[in-house]
N, C-alpha and C positions, 0 to 999 in steps of 0.2 A: 447835157453836161450837168455835173453836180459838183459843188464846192464842198470840200471836207476839211474840217479843222483837225490838224495833227499836232499833238503836244509831244515835245521831245524832252527827254530827261538825261541827266548825267553827261557822259561824253558826247552823245548825239547833240545835245543842246550846245555844248562848247564848240563842236565842229561847225555848226551852222551859224552860231552867234545869236540865236534867238530861241525862246522856249516854245513858240507856237507858229505854225505855218498854215496856209490855206492851199490845198492841192485840188486841182480840177480833174475830174475823171468822168468817163462816159460809160454808159451801159449799166450793167449789174455787176460791179467788181467784187472780188473777194477782198478780205483784209490784206492778204498778201499782195494782191494787185496794187493796192494803195501804197503799201510799203515800197514796192518796186518802182512805182511812179515817183514817190518821194526821192528815192535814190537816183532816178534818172535826172531829176531836177537839181538835186544836191549830191553830185557824185562823190563828194568827200565822205559821205555816209556809207558807201558801198562796202568797204572792208569791215565795217563795224556791224552792219545789219544783214549782209548777204553772205551765204556760204553755198558753194556748189550750185549757183543759179537760183537759190530759193532763200526765203527768210531763214536766218540762222536759228537753230534750235535754242540758243542761249538768249535770244531776244524775247522779252515779255511783251505781249500785245494785249491791250485792253480796249474795250469799247465802253465808254462812260464808266470807267473804273472797274469793269468786270472782265476778267481774263477770257480771251478768245483764242482760237486757233487761226492760223494764217489762211486756212482753206475755207473758213466760214464766209458767207456772203455778207456784204455791208448792209446794215439795216438802214434803209433810206428814210430816216426820220430826221426832220429838221432839228438842229442843235446837237446832234450826236457827234461825239469827239472820239478820235483814235489816240490812244496813248502808246508811245513807243519807248520802251525802257530797255536799253541795252545792258549787258553785264557791266557791273561796277566793281572795282576793286579798291582796296585801300586799307588803312588801319590807323592805329594811334600814332 
């Protein structure tokens, strides 16, 4: 098992009530697998992050602040963080 730090932004952070989570995953997960596990633990994120059973295309995923695709495998390097940035709207 591996513990992964997940940083949430915008509406995702508001829905969960905290900016950072620790998610435990097994094996060699993809970034999308980690997002799916996050939604399993925090189901209130589902409609924001998931569309048609996969990570919504409107969700920005980053590993250590570098944009990645949900299909990429997680780099099992200690200290690596996943940033989940859902679409944000608003204005003046």
